[in-house]
C-alpha positions as CSV (number, residue, x, y, z in Angstrom):
1,X,5.5,16.4,-32.2
2,X,4.6,17.3,-28.6
3,X,7.4,17.4,-26.0
4,X,7.3,14.2,-23.8
5,X,5.8,14.6,-20.3
6,X,8.7,14.5,-17.7
7,X,9.0,14.4,-13.9
8,X,9.6,18.2,-13.9
9,X,6.2,18.7,-15.5
10,X,4.3,17.1,-12.6
11,X,2.9,19.3,-9.9
12,X,4.3,18.8,-6.4
13,X,2.4,17.0,-3.7
14,X,2.6,18.4,-0.2
15,X,1.2,15.8,2.3
16,X,0.6,16.5,6.0
17,X,-0.9,14.5,8.8
18,X,-1.8,14.7,12.4
19,X,-3.3,12.7,15.3
20,X,-6.7,14.4,15.2
21,X,-8.7,16.9,13.0
22,X,-7.9,19.8,15.3
23,X,-4.1,19.1,15.1
24,X,-4.4,18.6,11.3
25,X,-6.0,22.1,10.9
26,X,-3.2,23.6,13.0
27,X,-0.6,21.7,10.9
28,X,-2.0,23.0,7.7
29,X,-2.0,26.6,9.0
30,X,1.6,26.3,10.2
31,X,2.7,25.0,6.8
32,X,0.8,27.7,4.9
33,X,2.4,30.4,7.1
34,X,5.8,28.9,6.5
35,X,5.3,28.8,2.7
36,X,4.0,32.4,2.7
37,X,7.1,33.5,4.5
38,X,9.4,31.4,2.3
39,X,8.2,32.3,-1.2
40,X,11.4,31.0,-2.8
41,X,11.1,27.5,-1.2
42,X,11.9,24.6,-3.4
43,X,8.8,22.4,-3.4
44,X,10.8,19.3,-4.2
45,X,12.7,19.9,-0.9
46,X,9.4,20.5,1.0
47,X,7.7,17.4,-0.5
48,X,10.7,15.2,0.3
49,X,10.9,16.5,3.9
50,X,7.2,16.0,4.5
51,X,7.3,12.5,3.1
52,X,10.5,11.3,4.9
53,X,11.7,11.5,8.4
54,X,8.3,12.3,9.9
55,X,5.9,10.1,11.7
56,X,2.7,9.5,9.7
57,X,-0.5,10.0,11.5
58,X,-4.1,8.8,10.7
59,X,-5.7,12.3,10.0
60,X,-4.3,13.3,6.5
61,X,-4.5,16.1,4.0
62,X,-2.6,16.8,0.8
63,X,-2.5,19.5,-1.9
64,X,-0.8,19.7,-5.3
65,X,0.7,22.8,-6.8
66,X,3.6,24.3,-8.8
67,X,4.6,27.2,-6.5
68,X,5.0,28.0,-2.8
69,X,2.2,30.6,-3.1
70,X,-0.2,28.2,-4.7
71,X,0.5,25.5,-2.1
72,X,0.1,28.0,0.8
73,X,-3.2,29.2,-0.5
74,X,-4.5,25.6,-0.8
75,X,-3.3,24.6,2.7
76,X,-4.8,27.8,4.2
77,X,-8.2,27.3,2.5
78,X,-10.4,26.5,5.5
79,X,-13.3,25.9,3.1
80,X,-11.5,23.1,1.3
81,X,-13.2,19.7,1.9
82,X,-11.3,17.6,4.4
83,X,-12.2,14.2,5.7
84,X,-12.7,14.5,9.5
85,X,-12.2,10.7,10.0
86,X,-8.8,9.1,10.4
87,X,-7.5,7.2,7.4
88,X,-8.1,3.5,7.7
89,X,-5.2,1.1,8.5
90,X,-4.2,-0.5,5.2
91,X,-3.2,-4.2,5.4
92,X,-1.2,-6.1,2.7
93,X,-3.6,-7.0,-0.1
94,X,-5.7,-3.8,0.5
95,X,-4.1,-1.8,-2.3
96,X,-6.0,-0.3,-5.2
97,X,-7.2,-2.2,-8.2
98,X,-5.5,-1.0,-11.3
99,X,-7.5,-1.0,-14.6
100,X,-5.3,-0.4,-17.6
101,X,-7.6,0.9,-20.3
102,X,-6.1,0.6,-23.7
103,X,-9.3,1.1,-25.7
104,X,-8.7,4.8,-26.5
105,X,-5.0,5.3,-25.7
106,X,-2.9,6.9,-28.4
107,X,0.5,6.0,-26.7
108,X,1.0,9.4,-25.1
109,X,4.6,10.5,-25.0
110,X,5.8,10.0,-21.4
111,X,9.5,10.4,-20.4
112,X,9.5,8.6,-17.0
113,X,12.3,6.0,-16.4
114,X,10.0,3.0,-16.1
115,X,8.1,4.0,-19.3
116,X,11.3,4.7,-21.2
117,X,12.6,1.2,-20.4
118,X,9.3,-0.4,-21.7
119,X,9.3,1.8,-24.8
120,X,12.9,0.7,-25.5
121,X,11.7,-2.9,-25.5
122,X,8.8,-1.9,-27.9
123,X,11.4,-0.6,-30.4
124,X,13.4,-3.8,-30.1
125,X,10.6,-6.4,-30.2
126,X,7.7,-4.7,-31.9
127,X,9.1,-2.3,-34.4
128,X,7.7,0.6,-32.4
129,X,4.1,-0.1,-33.6
130,X,1.6,2.2,-31.9
131,X,-0.3,-0.6,-30.3
132,X,2.9,-1.9,-28.8
133,X,3.8,1.6,-27.6
134,X,0.4,1.8,-25.9
135,X,1.2,-1.4,-24.1
136,X,4.6,-0.1,-23.1
137,X,3.2,3.1,-21.7
138,X,0.5,1.3,-19.6
139,X,3.1,-1.2,-18.3
140,X,5.6,1.5,-17.5
141,X,3.1,3.6,-15.6
142,X,2.1,0.6,-13.6
143,X,5.8,0.1,-12.7
144,X,6.1,3.8,-11.9
145,X,3.2,3.6,-9.5
146,X,4.7,0.5,-7.8
147,X,8.0,2.4,-7.4
148,X,6.0,5.1,-5.6
149,X,4.7,2.5,-3.1
150,X,1.4,1.7,-4.8
151,X,0.9,-2.1,-4.3
152,X,-2.2,-3.1,-6.2
153,X,-4.5,-5.8,-5.0
154,X,-5.0,-6.7,-8.7
155,X,-4.2,-5.5,-12.2
156,X,-6.8,-5.9,-15.0
157,X,-7.0,-4.4,-18.5
158,X,-9.2,-3.6,-21.5
159,X,-8.2,-3.5,-25.2
160,X,-4.4,-3.6,-25.5
161,X,-4.4,-2.8,-21.8
162,X,-5.2,-6.5,-21.2
163,X,-1.8,-7.4,-22.6
164,X,-0.1,-4.7,-20.4
165,X,-2.0,-6.0,-17.4
166,X,-0.9,-9.6,-18.1
167,X,2.7,-8.5,-18.3
168,X,2.3,-6.4,-15.1
169,X,1.0,-9.4,-13.2
170,X,3.8,-11.6,-14.5
171,X,1.5,-13.8,-16.5
172,X,3.1,-12.8,-19.8
173,X,6.6,-11.6,-20.5
174,X,6.6,-7.9,-21.6
175,X,8.4,-8.7,-25.0
176,X,5.7,-11.2,-25.7
177,X,2.9,-8.8,-24.8
178,X,4.5,-6.1,-27.1
179,X,4.8,-8.6,-30.0
180,X,1.2,-9.6,-29.6
181,X,0.1,-6.0,-29.7
182,X,2.1,-5.3,-32.8
183,X,0.6,-8.4,-34.5
184,X,-2.9,-7.0,-33.8
185,X,-3.8,-9.9,-31.5
186,X,-4.5,-8.3,-28.1
187,X,-6.0,-10.3,-25.4
188,X,-9.7,-10.0,-24.7
189,X,-11.1,-7.4,-22.4
190,X,-10.8,-8.7,-18.9
191,X,-13.9,-8.8,-16.7
192,X,-13.5,-7.7,-13.1
193,X,-14.5,-10.8,-11.1
194,X,-15.9,-10.6,-7.6
195,X,-12.6,-11.6,-6.0
196,X,-11.0,-8.4,-7.3
197,X,-13.5,-6.2,-5.5
198,X,-12.9,-5.2,-1.9
199,X,-13.9,-8.0,0.4
200,X,-15.9,-7.5,3.5
201,X,-13.6,-6.1,6.1
202,X,-11.4,-4.4,3.6
203,X,-11.3,-0.6,3.9
204,X,-12.7,0.6,0.6
205,X,-9.9,-0.3,-1.9
206,X,-10.3,2.1,-4.8
207,X,-10.2,1.5,-8.5
208,X,-7.5,3.4,-10.4
209,X,-8.0,3.7,-14.2
210,X,-4.8,4.3,-16.2
211,X,-5.6,5.7,-19.6
212,X,-8.9,6.9,-21.1
213,X,-11.7,5.5,-19.0
214,X,-14.4,3.6,-20.8
215,X,-17.8,3.7,-18.9
216,X,-18.9,0.2,-19.8
217,X,-15.6,-1.2,-18.4
218,X,-16.6,-0.2,-14.9
219,X,-20.2,-1.7,-14.9
220,X,-19.4,-4.3,-12.2
221,X,-18.0,-1.6,-9.9
222,X,-19.8,0.5,-7.4
223,X,-16.9,2.7,-6.6
224,X,-16.0,5.9,-8.4
225,X,-12.6,5.3,-10.0
226,X,-9.5,7.4,-9.6
227,X,-7.7,8.2,-12.9
228,X,-4.3,8.6,-14.3
229,X,-4.3,10.1,-17.8
230,X,-0.8,9.5,-19.3
231,X,-0.9,12.9,-21.1
232,X,-2.1,15.0,-18.1
233,X,0.7,15.6,-15.6
234,X,-1.8,16.9,-13.0
235,X,-3.5,13.5,-12.7
236,X,-0.2,11.9,-11.5
237,X,0.1,14.3,-8.5
238,X,-3.7,14.2,-7.8
239,X,-3.7,10.4,-7.7
240,X,-0.9,10.1,-5.2
241,X,-2.3,12.9,-3.1
242,X,-5.6,11.1,-2.9
243,X,-4.1,7.7,-2.2
244,X,-2.1,9.3,0.7
245,X,-5.3,10.9,2.0
246,X,-6.9,7.4,2.0
247,X,-4.2,5.9,4.2
248,X,-1.7,4.5,1.6
249,X,2.0,4.9,2.4
250,X,2.9,6.2,-1.0
251,X,5.9,8.2,-2.1
252,X,4.5,11.8,-2.4
253,X,7.9,13.1,-3.7
254,X,6.9,11.5,-7.0
255,X,10.5,10.2,-7.3
256,X,12.0,13.6,-7.7
257,X,15.3,14.4,-5.9
258,X,15.4,16.9,-3.1
259,X,17.0,17.7,0.3
260,X,15.8,17.8,3.8
261,X,14.8,21.3,5.1
262,X,13.6,22.5,8.4
263,X,9.8,22.8,8.5
264,X,7.3,23.6,11.2
265,X,6.8,20.7,13.7
266,X,3.7,18.8,14.6
267,X,1.3,20.4,17.2
268,X,1.9,18.7,20.5
269,X,-1.1,17.8,22.6
270,X,-0.5,15.9,25.8
271,X,-3.5,13.6,25.6
272,X,-4.5,10.3,24.2
273,X,-5.3,10.6,20.5
274,X,-9.1,10.2,20.1
275,X,-9.9,10.9,23.7
276,X,-9.2,9.2,27.1
277,X,-8.6,5.5,27.3
278,X,-11.6,3.3,28.3
279,X,-11.9,2.5,32.0
280,X,-11.4,-1.2,31.3
281,X,-8.3,-0.6,29.1
282,X,-5.3,-2.9,29.7
283,X,-2.7,-1.5,32.1
284,X,0.4,-0.1,30.4
285,X,4.1,-0.3,31.2
286,X,7.1,1.8,30.0
287,X,8.9,0.6,26.9
288,X,12.1,-1.3,27.4
289,X,15.2,0.3,25.9
290,X,15.2,-2.3,23.2
291,X,11.6,-1.5,22.3
292,X,12.3,2.3,22.4
293,X,15.3,2.0,20.0
294,X,13.3,0.1,17.3
295,X,10.1,2.0,17.7
296,X,11.5,5.5,17.6
297,X,13.8,4.6,14.7
298,X,10.8,3.3,12.6
299,X,8.6,6.3,13.6
300,X,11.1,8.7,12.2
301,X,11.9,6.6,9.1
302,X,8.3,5.8,8.0
303,X,7.9,2.4,6.3
304,X,11.2,1.0,7.8
305,X,9.2,-1.2,10.2
306,X,8.8,-3.6,7.3
307,X,12.5,-4.1,7.3
308,X,12.3,-5.0,11.0
309,X,9.6,-7.6,10.8
310,X,11.1,-11.0,11.7
311,X,9.3,-13.0,9.1
312,X,9.3,-16.8,8.5
313,X,7.3,-18.9,6.0
314,X,6.5,-22.5,5.2
315,X,4.8,-24.4,2.3
316,X,2.4,-27.1,3.1
317,X,1.2,-29.7,0.6
318,X,-2.5,-30.0,-0.1
319,X,-5.4,-27.5,-0.3
320,X,-5.3,-24.4,1.9
321,X,-7.4,-24.4,5.1
322,X,-10.7,-22.6,5.3
323,X,-10.4,-19.0,6.3
324,X,-12.3,-19.6,9.6
325,X,-9.9,-22.5,10.4
326,X,-6.8,-20.3,10.0
327,X,-8.4,-17.5,11.9
328,X,-9.2,-19.8,14.8
329,X,-5.7,-21.2,14.9
330,X,-4.1,-17.7,14.7
331,X,-6.4,-16.5,17.5
332,X,-5.4,-19.5,19.7
333,X,-1.7,-18.8,19.0
334,X,-2.1,-15.2,20.3
335,X,-4.1,-16.5,23.3
336,X,-1.2,-18.8,24.2
337,X,1.5,-16.2,23.9
338,X,0.5,-12.9,25.5
339,X,3.5,-11.1,24.0
340,X,1.8,-11.4,20.6
341,X,-0.9,-9.2,21.9
342,X,1.5,-6.4,22.7
343,X,0.6,-3.0,21.3
344,X,2.4,0.4,21.6
345,X,0.3,3.4,22.5
346,X,1.0,7.1,23.3
347,X,-1.2,8.1,26.3
348,X,-0.5,11.6,27.4
349,X,2.2,12.1,24.8
350,X,4.5,9.3,26.2
351,X,4.9,5.9,24.4
352,X,4.0,2.9,26.5
353,X,3.3,-0.8,25.9
354,X,0.2,-2.8,26.9
355,X,-1.0,-6.3,26.4
356,X,-4.5,-6.6,24.9
357,X,-6.8,-8.9,27.0
358,X,-8.0,-10.7,23.9
359,X,-6.4,-11.5,20.5
360,X,-6.9,-8.8,18.0
361,X,-4.8,-9.6,14.9
362,X,-6.5,-11.3,12.0
363,X,-4.8,-13.4,9.2
364,X,-4.4,-11.9,5.7
365,X,-5.7,-14.2,3.0
366,X,-4.0,-13.4,-0.3
367,X,-5.8,-14.3,-3.5
368,X,-5.1,-17.9,-4.6
369,X,-2.4,-18.3,-7.3
370,X,-3.2,-21.5,-9.2
371,X,-0.2,-21.1,-11.5
372,X,2.6,-20.9,-9.0
373,X,4.9,-23.4,-7.5
374,X,5.9,-23.8,-3.8
375,X,8.8,-21.3,-3.9
376,X,6.8,-18.6,-5.6
377,X,4.0,-19.1,-3.0
378,X,6.5,-18.8,-0.2
379,X,8.0,-15.6,-1.5
380,X,4.6,-14.1,-2.0
381,X,3.5,-14.6,1.6
382,X,6.8,-13.5,2.9
383,X,6.6,-10.3,0.9
384,X,3.1,-9.6,2.3
385,X,4.1,-10.4,5.9
386,X,7.1,-8.0,5.7
387,X,5.0,-5.0,4.8
388,X,5.3,-2.1,7.3
389,X,3.2,-2.2,10.4
390,X,1.2,0.9,11.6
391,X,2.9,0.6,15.0
392,X,0.4,2.7,16.9
393,X,-2.4,0.9,18.8
394,X,-2.4,-2.1,16.5
395,X,-1.0,-5.6,16.9
396,X,2.7,-6.1,16.1
397,X,2.2,-9.5,14.5
398,X,1.0,-10.5,11.0
399,X,-0.1,-13.8,9.5
400,X,-0.5,-14.3,5.7
401,X,-1.5,-17.2,3.6
402,X,-2.0,-18.1,-0.1
403,X,-3.3,-21.2,-1.8
404,X,-1.7,-22.7,-4.9
405,X,-2.4,-25.6,-7.3
406,X,-1.0,-28.3,-5.0
407,X,0.4,-26.5,-2.0
408,X,-0.4,-23.5,0.3
409,X,2.0,-21.1,1.9
410,X,1.9,-19.6,5.4
411,X,4.0,-16.7,6.7
412,X,4.3,-15.2,10.2
413,X,5.9,-11.9,10.9
414,X,6.7,-10.5,14.4
415,X,8.0,-7.0,15.0
416,X,11.6,-7.1,16.0
417,X,11.2,-5.8,19.6
418,X,8.9,-8.7,20.4
419,X,11.6,-11.3,19.4
420,X,13.4,-10.7,22.7
421,X,10.9,-13.3,24.2
422,X,9.5,-15.0,21.0
423,X,11.0,-17.3,18.4
424,X,9.1,-16.7,15.1
425,X,10.1,-20.1,13.7
426,X,8.7,-22.0,16.7
427,X,5.6,-19.9,16.6
428,X,5.1,-20.7,12.9
429,X,5.5,-24.5,13.6
430,X,3.0,-24.2,16.4
431,X,0.6,-22.3,14.1
432,X,0.8,-25.0,11.5
433,X,0.0,-27.6,14.1
434,X,-3.0,-25.6,15.3
435,X,-4.3,-25.3,11.8
436,X,-4.2,-29.1,11.5
437,X,-6.0,-29.5,14.9
438,X,-8.7,-27.0,13.9
439,X,-9.3,-28.5,10.4
440,X,-12.3,-30.7,10.1
441,X,-11.5,-34.4,9.7
442,X,-11.1,-35.6,6.1
443,X,-14.1,-37.6,5.0
444,X,-13.2,-41.1,3.7
445,X,-13.7,-41.5,-0.1
446,X,-16.4,-44.1,-1.0
447,X,-15.0,-47.3,-2.4
């Protein structure tokens, strides 16, 4: 029997970023030189340091390797393909689509904590039947990706993967999914409906196939899928490296322990990232001490801005408003309250605040959940609203909605520094009122 795949078998991911392509090339060269001069460096320490305690910039690059020498060579390879464009800003709901393909999976032996927990349930509830083990592996790998910061926009499955996907979505309890697989009654292959594909305005959400990909399972898709083969440790590292490069805030340490070490700093260029500001740009002002404290804390501790979003939510009976109605109401709310149009920028290497002349934030419409009650809808929009904000040159407010069978939920999140002059609860009440004002009048039913 082959030895189970463990965390120590996975290559390390070294992820770097910079404000612009020139700075990124310099960052890669600095890291390559440091690794060449530190051949005994622990890559777990390097990966952890690069992934925590550093501001994350839009121009990104990542390599995978098992040694300092290998990583240095890959970082120094000027001929390696690199995307010259900044990674897109990822909003809640823009995560990858996970396709759990159980048609050719032989329940590979994987010793990851999330997989081990699912396999234990397979032994308890399904007598360790191979089909149930396959469901456990697929479910556990989905949980492992979520623990690494991968928040899928949808989870679908084929073969026994349909059962694993149903459990991952919460539509089916995992013990029930395992029992169904052991009884030989897996759910039907799930089609990928249009609502699971990236909507217009989304920034190219990728498809991630977990398991052995089946060509006909991807007929509806036009995107080349990324893959995670449970038996191939290199695919775990390559997947997270690619998601990082595409702008996702994933855990590139792969969940391995490490310690912070001193690494080369970012190149410092005293100019506006992307070039000079437009002549008609809004005037800027210095940050207040309150704004400085929160902003600098969250820049150093990437992802912590989500903890500092003052989020409130409400549940409204009836059908959800049309997307254009909510968009118009949210735009009007920003027009009425200039503080909601505040953005933080870094012209000349110094952080400043400015107020956009026109509203720029757009609402996030989560996929409807026709099986959830009011409280579940409320928690879903709150969770989406609390996701980290990019902080640089983007609005510091977020609006999220989701429709349900008899109610719809609405959440509003405001970055903590703005709450010195804004009350999120009053803003949400005002937004609900604007939605009602912008909604078309209800047509009377014929007698």
